[in-house]
C-alpha positions as CSV (number, residue, x, y, z in Angstrom):
1,X,0.0,0.0,0.0
2,X,3.0,2.3,0.7
3,X,4.0,2.3,-3.0
4,X,0.5,3.2,-4.1
5,X,0.3,6.1,-1.7
6,X,3.8,7.2,-2.8
7,X,2.8,7.1,-6.5
8,X,-0.4,9.0,-5.8
9,X,1.5,11.6,-3.7
10,X,4.1,12.2,-6.3
11,X,1.6,12.4,-9.1
12,X,-0.5,14.8,-7.1
13,X,2.5,17.0,-6.5
14,X,3.5,17.1,-10.1
15,X,0.0,17.6,-11.4
16,X,-1.0,20.2,-8.8
17,X,2.1,22.1,-7.9
18,X,3.6,22.2,-11.4
19,X,0.8,24.3,-12.9
20,X,0.8,26.7,-9.9
21,X,4.6,27.1,-10.3
22,X,4.4,27.8,-14.0
23,X,1.2,30.0,-14.1
24,X,2.3,31.9,-11.0
25,X,5.7,32.6,-12.6
26,X,4.0,33.8,-15.8
27,X,1.5,36.1,-14.0
28,X,3.8,39.1,-13.3
29,X,4.9,39.4,-16.9
30,X,1.4,39.0,-18.1
31,X,0.2,41.6,-15.7
32,X,2.9,44.1,-16.9
33,X,1.8,43.4,-20.5
34,X,-1.9,44.0,-19.6
35,X,-0.9,47.2,-17.7
36,X,0.9,48.5,-20.7
37,X,-2.3,48.3,-22.7
38,X,-0.8,45.9,-25.3
39,X,-3.7,43.9,-26.8
40,X,-5.6,44.9,-23.7
41,X,-8.6,42.4,-23.8
42,X,-6.4,39.4,-24.6
43,X,-3.7,40.4,-22.1
44,X,-6.3,40.9,-19.3
45,X,-7.9,37.5,-20.2
46,X,-4.5,35.9,-19.9
47,X,-3.9,37.4,-16.5
48,X,-7.3,36.2,-15.3
49,X,-6.7,32.7,-16.7
50,X,-3.3,32.5,-15.0
51,X,-4.9,33.5,-11.7
52,X,-7.7,30.9,-12.2
53,X,-5.1,28.2,-12.8
54,X,-3.3,29.1,-9.6
55,X,-6.5,29.2,-7.6
56,X,-8.0,26.0,-8.9
57,X,-4.7,24.0,-8.6
58,X,-4.2,25.3,-5.1
59,X,-7.4,23.5,-4.1
60,X,-6.3,20.4,-6.1
61,X,-2.9,20.7,-4.3
62,X,-4.6,19.9,-1.0
63,X,-4.3,16.3,-2.1
64,X,-0.5,16.5,-1.9
65,X,-0.1,16.7,1.9
66,X,-3.1,14.4,2.4
67,X,-1.4,11.7,0.3
68,X,1.9,12.6,1.9
69,X,0.6,11.9,5.4
70,X,-0.9,8.7,4.2
71,X,2.4,7.7,2.6
72,X,4.4,8.6,5.7
73,X,2.0,6.7,7.9
74,X,2.2,3.6,5.9
75,X,6.0,3.8,5.7
76,X,6.3,4.6,9.5
77,X,8.6,7.5,8.9
78,X,6.8,10.3,10.8
79,X,9.8,10.9,13.1
80,X,12.3,11.4,10.4
81,X,13.8,14.9,10.6
82,X,13.8,15.4,6.8
83,X,10.1,14.7,6.7
84,X,9.3,17.1,9.6
85,X,11.2,19.8,7.7
86,X,9.4,18.9,4.5
87,X,6.0,19.2,6.3
88,X,7.0,22.6,7.7
89,X,8.2,23.9,4.4
90,X,5.0,22.6,2.7
91,X,3.0,24.5,5.3
92,X,4.9,27.7,4.7
93,X,4.5,27.3,0.9
94,X,0.8,26.8,1.3
95,X,0.5,29.9,3.5
96,X,2.6,32.0,1.1
97,X,0.3,30.9,-1.8
98,X,-3.0,31.3,0.1
99,X,-2.2,34.4,2.1
100,X,0.2,36.3,-0.2
101,X,0.4,35.2,-3.8
102,X,-3.3,34.6,-4.6
103,X,-4.4,37.9,-2.9
104,X,-1.6,39.8,-4.6
105,X,-2.8,38.4,-8.0
106,X,-6.4,39.4,-7.2
107,X,-5.2,42.9,-6.2
108,X,-3.3,43.1,-9.5
109,X,-6.4,42.1,-11.5
110,X,-8.5,44.6,-9.6
111,X,-5.9,47.3,-10.4
112,X,-6.0,46.3,-14.1
113,X,-9.7,46.2,-14.3
114,X,-10.2,49.5,-12.4
115,X,-7.9,51.1,-15.0
116,X,-10.1,49.6,-17.7
117,X,-12.8,52.1,-17.3
118,X,-12.5,55.6,-15.8
119,X,-15.0,57.7,-14.0
120,X,-16.2,59.1,-17.3
121,X,-17.0,55.5,-18.5
122,X,-14.4,55.7,-21.2
123,X,-12.2,52.6,-21.5
124,X,-8.5,52.7,-21.0
125,X,-8.0,51.6,-24.6
126,X,-10.1,54.5,-25.8
127,X,-8.2,57.1,-23.7
128,X,-5.1,58.4,-25.3
129,X,-2.1,60.2,-23.9
130,X,-0.1,62.9,-25.7
131,X,1.8,60.4,-27.9
132,X,-1.4,58.7,-28.9
133,X,-0.7,55.4,-27.0
134,X,-3.4,53.7,-25.0
135,X,-3.5,54.8,-21.3
136,X,-1.7,52.6,-18.9
137,X,-3.8,50.8,-16.3
138,X,-3.2,51.7,-12.6
139,X,-0.9,48.7,-11.7
140,X,2.0,49.7,-9.6
141,X,5.3,48.3,-10.7
142,X,6.3,47.7,-7.1
143,X,3.2,45.6,-6.7
144,X,4.2,43.5,-9.7
145,X,7.8,43.1,-8.4
146,X,6.5,42.1,-4.9
147,X,4.2,39.5,-6.6
148,X,7.1,38.1,-8.6
149,X,9.2,37.9,-5.4
150,X,6.4,36.1,-3.5
151,X,5.9,33.6,-6.4
152,X,9.7,33.0,-6.5
153,X,9.6,32.3,-2.7
154,X,6.7,29.8,-3.2
155,X,8.7,28.1,-6.0
156,X,11.9,28.0,-3.9
157,X,10.0,26.4,-1.0
158,X,8.7,23.7,-3.3
159,X,12.1,23.1,-4.8
160,X,13.5,22.6,-1.2
161,X,10.7,20.2,-0.4
162,X,11.3,18.3,-3.6
163,X,15.1,18.1,-2.9
164,X,14.3,16.8,0.7
165,X,11.9,14.2,-0.7
166,X,14.6,12.9,-3.2
167,X,17.7,13.1,-1.0
168,X,16.1,12.3,2.4
169,X,19.0,12.9,4.7
170,X,19.6,9.9,7.0
171,X,17.5,7.7,4.8
172,X,18.3,4.0,4.8
173,X,17.5,3.7,1.1
174,X,21.0,4.7,0.0
175,X,20.0,8.2,-1.3
């Protein structure tokens, strides 16, 4: 049964965390593009899609620790230091995603969509500046940089968990 839990745990991690890592990493660049007004409807749709991918796969990702606990229980390795560190890092990664990354993405989308229509009801694409370019949405570049940093932190935490799961310091499997 341990092998089945382990296979399901690894598959869940790859299937759930992989899309969050990729979509989350793509989000800041897509948000910058949408803020610049380039292909505004398509760029904004891409930003919304990337956020939805992160949000949906975050829920699917709950299977990773559930299956991880089932695997650890069946293998009787709960007292292993590498596993305790992995559990802690997974918890921190989940908190970073749920409390920092996803809300920052939502805030960026709100800033982009609030810039889409002004008080006069004229869309950002319709408003022009002195050079004739479309007006830029109200998305702060610091906000985008912070989001990129938080997404990078999430990715680094998962990289550390992955390394611990493969190397398993003190393991008797010869790793």
